[in-house]
C-alpha positions in Angstrom: 8.4 49.7 -22.0 9.0 53.6 -22.0 7.0 55.5 -19.5 4.9 57.2 -21.6 3.7 53.5 -22.9 2.4 51.8 -19.3 -0.9 51.1 -19.2 -1.7 51.7 -22.7 -2.3 48.8 -25.6 -1.4 49.7 -29.2 -4.2 49.2 -31.9 -2.9 47.5 -33.8 -3.0 44.6 -30.9 -6.3 45.5 -30.5 -7.2 44.9 -33.9 -5.2 41.2 -33.7 -7.4 40.9 -30.7 -10.6 41.6 -31.6 -9.8 41.0 -35.6 -11.2 44.1 -36.5 -9.8 46.8 -39.1 -8.0 49.6 -37.4 -10.7 52.1 -39.0 -13.0 50.3 -36.6 -11.2 51.5 -34.0 -10.2 55.5 -35.9 -13.9 55.4 -36.6 -14.6 55.1 -32.6 -12.7 57.6 -31.6 -13.9 59.7 -34.5 -17.6 59.7 -32.7 -15.9 59.7 -29.1 -16.5 56.4 -28.0 -13.4 55.8 -26.7 -9.7 58.0 -26.8 -6.6 57.4 -27.9 -3.5 58.5 -27.6 -0.6 58.7 -30.1 3.0 58.1 -29.1 6.1 58.0 -31.8 3.5 57.3 -34.1 1.5 54.5 -32.7 -2.1 55.2 -31.8 -2.9 53.3 -27.9 -5.6 53.0 -25.7 -5.3 53.3 -21.8 -5.5 49.7 -20.4 -8.5 51.1 -18.0 -10.8 52.0 -21.4 -10.4 47.5 -22.0 -13.7 47.0 -20.3 -16.0 49.8 -22.2 -14.3 48.6 -25.5 -14.9 44.8 -24.8 -18.3 46.0 -24.7 -18.6 47.8 -27.6 -17.3 44.8 -29.4 -19.9 43.0 -27.9 -22.9 45.4 -29.4 -20.9 45.3 -32.7 -20.5 41.7 -32.9 -23.2 39.8 -30.9 -26.0 42.6 -32.1 -24.9 43.9 -34.8 -25.3 47.7 -33.9 -23.2 50.0 -36.0 -21.0 52.7 -33.5 -23.5 55.1 -34.0 -26.5 53.0 -32.6 -23.8 51.7 -29.5 -23.1 55.3 -29.4 -27.0 55.9 -27.9 -26.9 52.8 -26.3 -24.1 53.8 -23.9 -25.3 56.9 -23.0 -28.8 55.7 -22.4 -27.3 53.0 -20.3 -24.4 55.9 -18.5 -28.4 57.9 -17.9 -30.2 54.3 -16.6 -27.0 53.8 -14.3 -27.3 57.5 -12.9 -31.0 58.1 -12.2 -30.4 54.3 -10.5 -27.5 56.2 -8.5 -29.9 59.0 -7.6 -33.2 56.2 -6.5 -30.7 55.2 -4.0 -29.4 58.3 -2.3 -33.0 59.6 -2.1 -34.3 55.8 -0.9 -31.5 56.0 1.3 -32.2 59.6 3.0 -36.2 59.2 2.9 -34.9 55.9 5.2 -33.6 58.4 7.6 -37.3 59.9 8.3 -39.3 56.3 8.3 -39.4 54.7 11.5 -40.8 51.6 11.5 
């Protein structure tokens, strides 16, 4: 494997693994849910994105949500996570001023 392909997985491999058409991943890329890398006329994704792809596939299959709906859900989950982190940071700052 050459250096430019390290830590990447070819889209055709993902298609076989998840049993979906290549157009599914193309659509995910087109709406910004995944980033693809073109190497020698083949499409790849960074293996660091596999957890995100797994999450997308589960939403698509188990809940029958289309890619646009998945985009909305993932954005909302990201905002919730951000708010939870900010809330925890605020609680920690308040804890400095509270004495039992």
